[in-house]
Biopython code that builds the backbone (N, CA, C, O; Angstrom):
import numpy as np
from Bio.PDB.StructureBuilder import StructureBuilder

atoms = [
    (1, "MET", "N", (-89.692, -89.034, -19.826)),
    (1, "MET", "CA", (-88.951, -89.209, -18.591)),
    (1, "MET", "C", (-87.578, -88.571, -18.775)),
    (1, "MET", "O", (-87.024, -88.610, -19.874)),
    (2, "THR", "N", (-87.035, -87.999, -17.743)),
    (2, "THR", "CA", (-85.752, -87.291, -17.764)),
    (2, "THR", "C", (-84.715, -88.202, -17.135)),
    (2, "THR", "O", (-84.957, -88.900, -16.151)),
    (3, "ASP", "N", (-83.509, -88.152, -17.780)),
    (3, "ASP", "CA", (-82.377, -88.875, -17.190)),
    (3, "ASP", "C", (-81.589, -87.990, -16.225)),
    (3, "ASP", "O", (-81.514, -86.776, -16.411)),
    (4, "ILE", "N", (-81.012, -88.591, -15.215)),
    (4, "ILE", "CA", (-80.156, -87.844, -14.326)),
    (4, "ILE", "C", (-78.922, -88.641, -14.061)),
    (4, "ILE", "O", (-78.989, -89.855, -13.868)),
    (5, "LYS", "N", (-77.764, -87.962, -14.047)),
    (5, "LYS", "CA", (-76.496, -88.668, -13.821)),
    (5, "LYS", "C", (-75.844, -88.111, -12.566)),
    (5, "LYS", "O", (-75.955, -86.921, -12.273)),
    (6, "PHE", "N", (-75.182, -88.954, -11.847)),
    (6, "PHE", "CA", (-74.405, -88.557, -10.667)),
    (6, "PHE", "C", (-73.225, -89.500, -10.520)),
    (6, "PHE", "O", (-73.230, -90.619, -11.033)),
    (7, "SER", "N", (-72.197, -89.016, -9.797)),
    (7, "SER", "CA", (-71.009, -89.806, -9.592)),
    (7, "SER", "C", (-71.066, -90.411, -8.222)),
    (7, "SER", "O", (-71.642, -89.834, -7.300)),
    (8, "ILE", "N", (-70.463, -91.588, -8.079)),
    (8, "ILE", "CA", (-70.250, -92.278, -6.844)),
    (8, "ILE", "C", (-68.828, -92.764, -6.772)),
    (8, "ILE", "O", (-68.159, -92.957, -7.787)),
    (9, "SER", "N", (-68.386, -92.955, -5.561)),
    (9, "SER", "CA", (-66.976, -93.405, -5.347)),
    (9, "SER", "C", (-66.752, -94.798, -5.868)),
    (9, "SER", "O", (-67.682, -95.601, -5.948)),
    (10, "GLU", "N", (-65.543, -95.079, -6.214)),
    (10, "GLU", "CA", (-65.137, -96.465, -6.620)),
    (10, "GLU", "C", (-65.504, -97.434, -5.524)),
    (10, "GLU", "O", (-66.018, -98.519, -5.796)),
    (11, "HIS", "N", (-65.246, -97.055, -4.289)),
    (11, "HIS", "CA", (-65.491, -97.978, -3.150)),
    (11, "HIS", "C", (-66.992, -98.336, -3.111)),
    (11, "HIS", "O", (-67.354, -99.498, -2.926)),
    (12, "LEU", "N", (-67.832, -97.351, -3.283)),
    (12, "LEU", "CA", (-69.294, -97.545, -3.224)),
    (12, "LEU", "C", (-69.676, -98.447, -4.436)),
    (12, "LEU", "O", (-70.484, -99.361, -4.272)),
    (13, "MET", "N", (-69.137, -98.217, -5.595)),
    (13, "MET", "CA", (-69.420, -99.007, -6.741)),
    (13, "MET", "C", (-69.061, -100.478, -6.530)),
    (13, "MET", "O", (-69.826, -101.376, -6.883)),
    (14, "GLU", "N", (-67.877, -100.704, -5.946)),
    (14, "GLU", "CA", (-67.452, -102.055, -5.701)),
    (14, "GLU", "C", (-68.399, -102.725, -4.691)),
    (14, "GLU", "O", (-68.703, -103.908, -4.843)),
    (15, "ARG", "N", (-68.851, -102.031, -3.709)),
    (15, "ARG", "CA", (-69.837, -102.649, -2.760)),
    (15, "ARG", "C", (-71.122, -102.983, -3.488)),
    (15, "ARG", "O", (-71.717, -104.030, -3.233)),
    (16, "MET", "N", (-71.565, -102.120, -4.390)),
    (16, "MET", "CA", (-72.841, -102.349, -5.103)),
    (16, "MET", "C", (-72.719, -103.556, -6.001)),
    (16, "MET", "O", (-73.677, -104.318, -6.132)),
    (17, "LYS", "N", (-71.564, -103.759, -6.631)),
    (17, "LYS", "CA", (-71.323, -104.891, -7.498)),
    (17, "LYS", "C", (-71.552, -106.202, -6.785)),
    (17, "LYS", "O", (-71.969, -107.168, -7.424)),
    (18, "LYS", "N", (-71.302, -106.282, -5.506)),
    (18, "LYS", "CA", (-71.500, -107.462, -4.705)),
    (18, "LYS", "C", (-72.956, -107.876, -4.766)),
    (18, "LYS", "O", (-73.263, -109.059, -4.614)),
    (19, "TYR", "N", (-73.844, -106.951, -4.980)),
    (19, "TYR", "CA", (-75.301, -107.237, -5.048)),
    (19, "TYR", "C", (-75.822, -106.898, -6.435)),
    (19, "TYR", "O", (-76.668, -106.019, -6.597)),
    (20, "SER", "N", (-75.312, -107.600, -7.421)),
    (20, "SER", "CA", (-75.667, -107.280, -8.820)),
    (20, "SER", "C", (-77.125, -107.549, -9.162)),
    (20, "SER", "O", (-77.648, -107.046, -10.156)),
    (21, "GLU", "N", (-77.791, -108.371, -8.300)),
    (21, "GLU", "CA", (-79.230, -108.656, -8.564)),
    (21, "GLU", "C", (-80.133, -107.474, -8.162)),
    (21, "GLU", "O", (-81.324, -107.464, -8.475)),
    (22, "ILE", "N", (-79.564, -106.495, -7.478)),
    (22, "ILE", "CA", (-80.352, -105.356, -7.060)),
    (22, "ILE", "C", (-80.478, -104.334, -8.240)),
    (22, "ILE", "O", (-79.508, -104.051, -8.943)),
    (23, "ASN", "N", (-81.701, -103.804, -8.418)),
    (23, "ASN", "CA", (-81.933, -102.804, -9.433)),
    (23, "ASN", "C", (-81.609, -101.465, -8.730)),
    (23, "ASN", "O", (-82.453, -100.874, -8.055)),
    (24, "TRP", "N", (-80.362, -101.019, -8.915)),
    (24, "TRP", "CA", (-79.872, -99.776, -8.158)),
    (24, "TRP", "C", (-80.553, -98.573, -8.674)),
    (24, "TRP", "O", (-80.691, -97.598, -7.935)),
    (25, "GLU", "N", (-80.997, -98.569, -9.916)),
    (25, "GLU", "CA", (-81.787, -97.397, -10.420)),
    (25, "GLU", "C", (-83.060, -97.272, -9.637)),
    (25, "GLU", "O", (-83.433, -96.163, -9.254)),
    (26, "ARG", "N", (-83.739, -98.355, -9.386)),
    (26, "ARG", "CA", (-84.953, -98.323, -8.607)),
    (26, "ARG", "C", (-84.695, -97.875, -7.174)),
    (26, "ARG", "O", (-85.480, -97.113, -6.610)),
    (27, "VAL", "N", (-83.595, -98.346, -6.582)),
    (27, "VAL", "CA", (-83.234, -97.945, -5.259)),
    (27, "VAL", "C", (-83.025, -96.430, -5.216)),
    (27, "VAL", "O", (-83.506, -95.776, -4.291)),
    (28, "ALA", "N", (-82.333, -95.871, -6.177)),
    (28, "ALA", "CA", (-82.060, -94.446, -6.239)),
    (28, "ALA", "C", (-83.371, -93.675, -6.396)),
    (28, "ALA", "O", (-83.586, -92.674, -5.712)),
    (29, "LYS", "N", (-84.246, -94.133, -7.289)),
    (29, "LYS", "CA", (-85.533, -93.454, -7.455)),
    (29, "LYS", "C", (-86.305, -93.433, -6.185)),
    (29, "LYS", "O", (-86.869, -92.409, -5.800)),
    (30, "SER", "N", (-86.337, -94.602, -5.505)),
    (30, "SER", "CA", (-87.128, -94.714, -4.249)),
    (30, "SER", "C", (-86.500, -93.749, -3.190)),
    (30, "SER", "O", (-87.242, -93.102, -2.451)),
    (31, "ALA", "N", (-85.209, -93.652, -3.115)),
    (31, "ALA", "CA", (-84.578, -92.796, -2.104)),
    (31, "ALA", "C", (-84.897, -91.373, -2.422)),
    (31, "ALA", "O", (-85.133, -90.597, -1.497)),
    (32, "VAL", "N", (-84.920, -90.986, -3.634)),
    (32, "VAL", "CA", (-85.253, -89.586, -3.999)),
    (32, "VAL", "C", (-86.718, -89.281, -3.682)),
    (32, "VAL", "O", (-87.046, -88.208, -3.174)),
    (33, "GLU", "N", (-87.577, -90.226, -3.985)),
    (33, "GLU", "CA", (-89.003, -90.069, -3.672)),
    (33, "GLU", "C", (-89.243, -89.930, -2.200)),
    (33, "GLU", "O", (-89.999, -89.056, -1.776)),
    (34, "LYS", "N", (-88.622, -90.771, -1.408)),
    (34, "LYS", "CA", (-88.762, -90.679, 0.077)),
    (34, "LYS", "C", (-88.243, -89.388, 0.637)),
    (34, "LYS", "O", (-88.860, -88.804, 1.528)),
    (35, "PHE", "N", (-87.084, -88.913, 0.118)),
    (35, "PHE", "CA", (-86.496, -87.662, 0.578)),
    (35, "PHE", "C", (-87.445, -86.504, 0.199)),
    (35, "PHE", "O", (-87.662, -85.603, 1.009)),
    (36, "LEU", "N", (-87.999, -86.523, -0.997)),
    (36, "LEU", "CA", (-88.949, -85.489, -1.387)),
    (36, "LEU", "C", (-90.175, -85.460, -0.513)),
    (36, "LEU", "O", (-90.677, -84.398, -0.145)),
    (37, "GLN", "N", (-90.658, -86.674, -0.181)),
    (37, "GLN", "CA", (-91.849, -86.728, 0.716)),
    (37, "GLN", "C", (-91.562, -86.055, 2.069)),
    (37, "GLN", "O", (-92.389, -85.326, 2.618)),
    (38, "LYS", "N", (-90.359, -86.333, 2.576)),
    (38, "LYS", "CA", (-89.976, -85.712, 3.872)),
    (38, "LYS", "C", (-89.921, -84.218, 3.753)),
    (38, "LYS", "O", (-90.385, -83.501, 4.639)),
    (39, "LEU", "N", (-89.347, -83.728, 2.645)),
    (39, "LEU", "CA", (-89.264, -82.254, 2.426)),
    (39, "LEU", "C", (-90.613, -81.649, 2.307)),
    (39, "LEU", "O", (-90.855, -80.559, 2.825)),
    (40, "GLU", "N", (-91.518, -82.337, 1.628)),
    (40, "GLU", "CA", (-92.900, -81.825, 1.423)),
    (40, "GLU", "C", (-93.625, -81.754, 2.753)),
    (40, "GLU", "O", (-94.325, -80.781, 3.030)),
    (41, "VAL", "N", (-93.460, -82.788, 3.584)),
    (41, "VAL", "CA", (-94.098, -82.759, 4.920)),
    (41, "VAL", "C", (-93.541, -81.624, 5.722)),
    (41, "VAL", "O", (-94.283, -80.900, 6.385)),
    (42, "THR", "N", (-92.239, -81.459, 5.669)),
    (42, "THR", "CA", (-91.619, -80.301, 6.403)),
    (42, "THR", "C", (-92.149, -78.982, 5.895)),
    (42, "THR", "O", (-92.423, -78.092, 6.699)),
    (43, "ASP", "N", (-92.304, -78.820, 4.610)),
    (43, "ASP", "CA", (-92.844, -77.587, 4.045)),
    (43, "ASP", "C", (-94.243, -77.336, 4.593)),
    (43, "ASP", "O", (-94.576, -76.216, 4.983)),
    (44, "LYS", "N", (-95.048, -78.376, 4.620)),
    (44, "LYS", "CA", (-96.418, -78.203, 5.111)),
    (44, "LYS", "C", (-96.427, -77.823, 6.559)),
    (44, "LYS", "O", (-97.235, -76.990, 6.968)),
    (45, "LEU", "N", (-95.534, -78.418, 7.376)),
    (45, "LEU", "CA", (-95.478, -78.104, 8.804)),
    (45, "LEU", "C", (-95.046, -76.683, 9.064)),
    (45, "LEU", "O", (-95.578, -76.042, 9.971)),
    (46, "VAL", "N", (-94.091, -76.160, 8.295)),
    (46, "VAL", "CA", (-93.596, -74.808, 8.566)),
    (46, "VAL", "C", (-94.319, -73.750, 7.780)),
    (46, "VAL", "O", (-94.108, -72.568, 8.052)),
    (47, "SER", "N", (-95.136, -74.078, 6.848)),
    (47, "SER", "CA", (-95.791, -73.060, 6.021)),
    (47, "SER", "C", (-96.571, -72.017, 6.782)),
    (47, "SER", "O", (-96.625, -70.860, 6.363)),
    (48, "ASN", "N", (-97.187, -72.403, 7.910)),
    (48, "ASN", "CA", (-97.957, -71.446, 8.695)),
    (48, "ASN", "C", (-97.218, -71.073, 9.988)),
    (48, "ASN", "O", (-97.779, -70.419, 10.867)),
    (49, "SER", "N", (-96.003, -71.480, 10.084)),
    (49, "SER", "CA", (-95.253, -71.198, 11.335)),
    (49, "SER", "C", (-94.759, -69.794, 11.391)),
    (49, "SER", "O", (-94.367, -69.218, 10.376)),
    (50, "THR", "N", (-94.776, -69.226, 12.598)),
    (50, "THR", "CA", (-94.183, -67.894, 12.781)),
    (50, "THR", "C", (-92.839, -67.971, 13.467)),
    (50, "THR", "O", (-92.270, -66.945, 13.839)),
    (51, "LEU", "N", (-92.324, -69.179, 13.638)),
    (51, "LEU", "CA", (-91.027, -69.395, 14.265)),
    (51, "LEU", "C", (-89.943, -68.829, 13.401)),
    (51, "LEU", "O", (-89.870, -69.110, 12.205)),
    (52, "THR", "N", (-89.101, -68.030, 14.009)),
    (52, "THR", "CA", (-87.953, -67.430, 13.265)),
    (52, "THR", "C", (-86.720, -68.296, 13.447)),
    (52, "THR", "O", (-86.705, -69.230, 14.249)),
    (53, "GLN", "N", (-85.705, -67.970, 12.697)),
    (53, "GLN", "CA", (-84.412, -68.659, 12.842)),
    (53, "GLN", "C", (-83.873, -68.381, 14.253)),
    (53, "GLN", "O", (-83.329, -69.275, 14.901)),
    (54, "GLU", "N", (-84.025, -67.174, 14.707)),
    (54, "GLU", "CA", (-83.575, -66.790, 16.063)),
    (54, "GLU", "C", (-84.313, -67.595, 17.138)),
    (54, "GLU", "O", (-83.714, -68.022, 18.125)),
    (55, "ASP", "N", (-85.612, -67.797, 16.936)),
    (55, "ASP", "CA", (-86.404, -68.594, 17.873)),
    (55, "ASP", "C", (-85.889, -70.062, 17.868)),
    (55, "ASP", "O", (-85.725, -70.673, 18.924)),
    (56, "ALA", "N", (-85.652, -70.582, 16.713)),
    (56, "ALA", "CA", (-85.196, -71.975, 16.619)),
    (56, "ALA", "C", (-83.856, -72.174, 17.294)),
    (56, "ALA", "O", (-83.633, -73.182, 17.965)),
    (57, "GLU", "N", (-82.951, -71.197, 17.115)),
    (57, "GLU", "CA", (-81.651, -71.286, 17.729)),
    (57, "GLU", "C", (-81.770, -71.209, 19.252)),
    (57, "GLU", "O", (-81.052, -71.911, 19.964)),
    (58, "LYS", "N", (-82.658, -70.375, 19.747)),
    (58, "LYS", "CA", (-82.883, -70.233, 21.183)),
    (58, "LYS", "C", (-83.393, -71.573, 21.758)),
    (58, "LYS", "O", (-82.905, -72.047, 22.784)),
    (59, "ILE", "N", (-84.378, -72.165, 21.074)),
    (59, "ILE", "CA", (-84.921, -73.436, 21.548)),
    (59, "ILE", "C", (-83.776, -74.510, 21.490)),
    (59, "ILE", "O", (-83.667, -75.317, 22.412)),
    (60, "GLY", "N", (-82.972, -74.527, 20.478)),
    (60, "GLY", "CA", (-81.852, -75.440, 20.363)),
    (60, "GLY", "C", (-80.890, -75.262, 21.505)),
    (60, "GLY", "O", (-80.445, -76.247, 22.094)),
    (61, "ASP", "N", (-80.549, -74.012, 21.841)),
    (61, "ASP", "CA", (-79.655, -73.737, 22.982)),
    (61, "ASP", "C", (-80.235, -74.194, 24.282)),
    (61, "ASP", "O", (-79.527, -74.762, 25.113)),
    (62, "ASP", "N", (-81.542, -73.956, 24.485)),
    (62, "ASP", "CA", (-82.187, -74.388, 25.698)),
    (62, "ASP", "C", (-82.148, -75.940, 25.829)),
    (62, "ASP", "O", (-81.904, -76.469, 26.915)),
    (63, "ILE", "N", (-82.380, -76.622, 24.755)),
    (63, "ILE", "CA", (-82.336, -78.091, 24.759)),
    (63, "ILE", "C", (-80.905, -78.590, 25.103)),
    (63, "ILE", "O", (-80.739, -79.519, 25.893)),
    (64, "LYS", "N", (-79.912, -77.970, 24.511)),
    (64, "LYS", "CA", (-78.507, -78.347, 24.754)),
    (64, "LYS", "C", (-78.210, -78.142, 26.238)),
    (64, "LYS", "O", (-77.641, -79.026, 26.879)),
    (65, "GLN", "N", (-78.581, -77.012, 26.781)),
    (65, "GLN", "CA", (-78.315, -76.752, 28.219)),
    (65, "GLN", "C", (-78.975, -77.792, 29.116)),
    (65, "GLN", "O", (-78.332, -78.298, 30.037)),
    (66, "LYS", "N", (-80.250, -78.128, 28.872)),
    (66, "LYS", "CA", (-80.945, -79.091, 29.689)),
    (66, "LYS", "C", (-80.368, -80.474, 29.525)),
    (66, "LYS", "O", (-80.328, -81.233, 30.494)),
    (67, "MET", "N", (-79.906, -80.844, 28.302)),
    (67, "MET", "CA", (-79.275, -82.140, 28.121)),
    (67, "MET", "C", (-77.971, -82.195, 28.873)),
    (67, "MET", "O", (-77.657, -83.225, 29.471)),
    (68, "TRP", "N", (-77.191, -81.120, 28.866)),
    (68, "TRP", "CA", (-75.938, -81.048, 29.545)),
    (68, "TRP", "C", (-76.176, -81.228, 31.065)),
    (68, "TRP", "O", (-75.413, -81.943, 31.714)),
    (69, "LYS", "N", (-77.194, -80.610, 31.625)),
    (69, "LYS", "CA", (-77.468, -80.703, 33.034)),
    (69, "LYS", "C", (-77.820, -82.169, 33.386)),
    (69, "LYS", "O", (-77.407, -82.669, 34.432)),
    (70, "ARG", "N", (-78.564, -82.837, 32.530)),
    (70, "ARG", "CA", (-78.854, -84.266, 32.731)),
    (70, "ARG", "C", (-77.604, -85.099, 32.750)),
    (70, "ARG", "O", (-77.468, -85.985, 33.594)),
    (71, "HIS", "N", (-76.692, -84.843, 31.849)),
    (71, "HIS", "CA", (-75.443, -85.593, 31.766)),
    (71, "HIS", "C", (-74.578, -85.280, 33.017)),
    (71, "HIS", "O", (-73.943, -86.181, 33.566)),
    (72, "GLU", "N", (-74.556, -84.022, 33.458)),
    (72, "GLU", "CA", (-73.822, -83.688, 34.656)),
    (72, "GLU", "C", (-74.321, -84.468, 35.837)),
    (72, "GLU", "O", (-73.527, -85.016, 36.601)),
    (73, "LEU", "N", (-75.618, -84.529, 36.002)),
    (73, "LEU", "CA", (-76.230, -85.312, 37.135)),
    (73, "LEU", "C", (-75.861, -86.748, 37.025)),
    (73, "LEU", "O", (-75.545, -87.382, 38.032)),
    (74, "TYR", "N", (-75.887, -87.283, 35.848)),
    (74, "TYR", "CA", (-75.536, -88.714, 35.649)),
    (74, "TYR", "C", (-74.128, -88.944, 36.006)),
    (74, "TYR", "O", (-73.826, -89.913, 36.703)),
    (75, "LEU", "N", (-73.217, -88.085, 35.558)),
    (75, "LEU", "CA", (-71.788, -88.237, 35.922)),
    (75, "LEU", "C", (-71.535, -88.063, 37.379)),
    (75, "LEU", "O", (-70.685, -88.761, 37.934)),
    (76, "GLU", "N", (-72.250, -87.139, 38.053)),
    (76, "GLU", "CA", (-72.131, -86.977, 39.501)),
    (76, "GLU", "C", (-72.509, -88.268, 40.224)),
    (76, "GLU", "O", (-71.813, -88.714, 41.136)),
    (77, "ASN", "N", (-73.631, -88.859, 39.795)),
    (77, "ASN", "CA", (-74.121, -90.107, 40.390)),
    (77, "ASN", "C", (-73.094, -91.250, 40.188)),
    (77, "ASN", "O", (-72.872, -92.061, 41.087)),
    (78, "ILE", "N", (-72.518, -91.292, 39.067)),
    (78, "ILE", "CA", (-71.483, -92.309, 38.873)),
    (78, "ILE", "C", (-70.299, -92.147, 39.705)),
    (78, "ILE", "O", (-69.761, -93.126, 40.221)),
    (79, "GLU", "N", (-69.845, -90.906, 39.868)),
    (79, "GLU", "CA", (-68.711, -90.578, 40.717)),
    (79, "GLU", "C", (-69.007, -90.895, 42.196)),
    (79, "GLU", "O", (-68.129, -91.374, 42.913)),
    (80, "GLU", "N", (-70.229, -90.631, 42.645)),
    (80, "GLU", "CA", (-70.646, -90.926, 44.001)),
    (80, "GLU", "C", (-70.601, -92.407, 44.310)),
    (80, "GLU", "O", (-70.277, -92.809, 45.428)),
    (81, "ARG", "N", (-70.919, -93.196, 43.340)),
    (81, "ARG", "CA", (-70.983, -94.659, 43.516)),
    (81, "ARG", "C", (-69.590, -95.298, 43.469)),
    (81, "ARG", "O", (-69.386, -96.406, 43.966)),
    (82, "SER", "N", (-68.650, -94.589, 42.870)),
    (82, "SER", "CA", (-67.294, -95.161, 42.800)),
    (82, "SER", "C", (-66.506, -95.025, 44.059)),
    (82, "SER", "O", (-65.358, -95.466, 44.119)),
]
sb = StructureBuilder()
sb.init_structure("model")
sb.init_model(0)
sb.init_chain("A")
sb.init_seg("    ")
for serial, (resi, resn, name, xyz) in enumerate(atoms, 1):
    if name == "N":
        sb.init_residue(resn, " ", resi, " ")
    sb.init_atom(name, np.array(xyz, "f"), 0.0, 1.0, " ", f" {name:<3s}", serial, name[0])
structure = sb.get_structure()
């Protein structure tokens, strides 16, 4: 087994000390495992994708515009009721 070291802030360490019964090493291992699982699922999803970065940005821009229009309508309705 390999050891890994990382730094955390004093503030975070003080908060962790409050729960000394917790096995923080196990928590860290579990967090890394879950994060890796998410990355692996993402890799599988995009492995056969033909979506380019440009395509993704265009989709993101379209979503932002549609969300803004929804918010505009909501604000207009609020103003009309006032």
